[in-house]
N, C-alpha and C positions, 0 to 999 in steps of 0.2 A: 504493500499499500504506500503510495507516494506521500511523503511528509509535506504538510502544508503549514508553513509558519503562521502563527497567530490563530490557528483553527480552534484550539481549545479555548483560548481567551474569547474568541468570537462567539462560541457556543455559550460560554458563561455570561457574556454580555447580553445575549438575547434572552437567556433565562432570567437575569436580573431585571432587565427592562420590562419583561412581561410580568414578573412578580411585582415590581414597583407599581405598574399600571393597575394590577389587580387590587393591590392594597389601597391605592388612592381611590379606586372605584368603590371599594368597600366603605371607605371613609365617607364618600359622598352619600352613599345609601344610609350610613349611620347618622349623618347630619340630617337627612331627610326624615328620620324617625322622630316625630315630635315627642317631647317630654310629657309627663302627665299634665293634665289640664290645670292642676292646682299650682304648677310651677310657672314662674315668669322669668324671662331671661334678662339680664342686665350686665353691666360691666363695672368692675371695681374702679373707683376714682381716687387717685392719690396713692401714697406709699405707706399710709399709717398701719396697714395690715401686713406689710412685708415681714418675713419672707413667705408667709402663708398665701397671701394674695397680692399680686402686683398691679400697678396702674394699668388699666385697659383690659385686664384679664376677664374672660367671660365668667359670670356667676349665675346661679339659679336661686331664685327666692321662693319661699313658701310662706303664705300667711300664717301667723302664729297667735295663739291665745296667750295673752300676758301671763296667765296663771300656769302655763306649761313650760315657761322658760327654765332652762337648766344651766348650771355652771358649765362653762366651756363652749356654750352655744355662740356662734358668730352671727350677729344680728345687724339689721339695718334699723337705726333709731334716730329720732330727732333729739339732738343733744345741744346743750347751751354753748358749748365751746367750738361749734362749727358754724361757718357761714353758709355751708351747704344745707339744703332742705333736710337731708338725712345723711348719715355717715355710718360706715361699717365699724363695729367694735366687737369685743368679746365679753361675754358675761363672766365675770370673775366671782361674783358673790350675789346671792339673792336675799330677799327680805329675811331678817332675823340672823344673818351671818355677821360675824365680826372679821374684818380683814385688816391686816396691818403690815408695815414694813419698816425695818430699821437698817439704814445703809451700813451701819457699823457691825452688824452681825452676819454670820454665815452658818449655813446648815450643810454638813457633809462637804465642806470646802466650796460651797457655792451660795451665792446670795439667792434668797427665796422670799416670796410672800408668805405670810402666816395666815391661814384660814381656819378659824375656830380652834386655834391653838396648835394646829399641825402645819408643817411646811407644805407648801403647795407645789406640786410637780407640774411644770409647764413645758412640755416637750416641744411646743410650737415656737418657743423663743429660740433665738440663736444662742448656742452654747456659750456659757460664761458671761453673757450680757446681763447687766443689772436689770432686775425686773421693774425698777422705778427710779426716776431721777430725784424723787423727794421722799421724805419719810411721812407716814400717815398712820392713823389708827381710827378706823371707821366702823361703827355699828350700822348696818344697812337697815333702814326702816322697812316695815312690812309694805308690800305693794311697790317696792322699788328694786332696782338692780344696780350693781356696781360694775361700770363698764371701763375697760382699758383696751387700747390697741395693742397689736403684737409688736409693732415697731416703737417700743416704749421710749427710747431716747429721742425720738423725733416726732412725737405726737402728744396730743392732749388727752385728758381722760378724767375719770372720777377721782383719781388719786390726788388731784390738786384741790386745795381747800375752797377755792372760788367756784368749783364745779360740783363735786360731790355726786352721790347716787342720783340716778335718773328714774322717774316714774316708769313702771313697767308698761303702762299704757302708751308710752312714747315709742315703744318698739313696734315697728310696722311689719317686719318680716324676718324670717330666719334664713340664713344662707345655707343651702343644702348641697350635697354632692350628688350630681346626676351622673351615674356611671357611663352612660353613652357619650356624654360630652368629653370626659377624660379619655375614653377609648378613641374618640375622633382625633383629639389632640395628639396622642401618642402614635396613632395610626398614620396621621399626616406626616409626622416627623420621620417615622420609619420608612414610609413609602418614598419620601423625598430622598432619604439617604440611599436606599436601594437603587433608585433611578440614577443618582449621581455615580454610584459605584458601577452600574451598568454602562453608563456613558463613558466613564474613564476606561473601562476594559475594552469597549468598542473602539475607542480612539487608539489604544495601544495595539489592539489586534490589526487595525487598518494600517498603522505605521509598519508593523512587522511584515504584512503582506506586500506593501509597496516596496520595502527595502528588498525583499526576496525577489520581487518581479524585476527590480532594477538590476540586481545581481545576475539574474538569469539572462537578461537582455545583453548585459556586458560580456558574459561568458560565451554567448552565441554569436557575437559580432565577428565578421570575417577579419582575418589578419591583413593589414595594409601591405601593399606591394614592397616598399622599402624594407619592412620588417621581414617579409617572406624571402626577399633576396638575400638579406643578411643571414637568415637561417640556412639558406641553400649554400652560401659561401662557407659557412662554418662547417657544414657536413662534408664539403669537398676539401 
């Protein structure tokens, strides 16, 4: 069987290009599947919830009963410290909770908020970042929630004395995770990478074939008369 330079790369390129097209087609179908009717789609505004949510990132919102709010919920609420109509924040404490922070104290080598006497684990914060820029000690009134953003050093929140807890009725929606949306994001990225890899392999394969073709043409070219005469003289 005649060896064809770049043949294997060419086959791999075709496979990757087809695979990338299939993945992106699947993403298109996934995006066309509407989320449940109770969800509404929006976009995160600003960087106060980074790294959990970044500016412009797609989010899905679900109406929420103020009485069902739980610690850790990411919500959209009308807050006194924002010029926007509503802002994303995280529920740190609910009515009846006591939450406090002392910058001079550490728990297990890391600064932490203290909720009802116990250190609060906050895996959504960047590691080793202080959970607050100020000290506070607040007992949350019934019917209110204590809100803080995830980007604590660059955002406002209930931890500041001039803000404080927010009435739970000011919360208009809860940010929810819609699995199909995340699947679409990762699928789009994967499909794009596969297509790029396929295009690169196709380019490498094409170059290998062109070089092989050029070498074959050069090998088959007739010997010029002066060179042929010189060769004959050398033999004689």
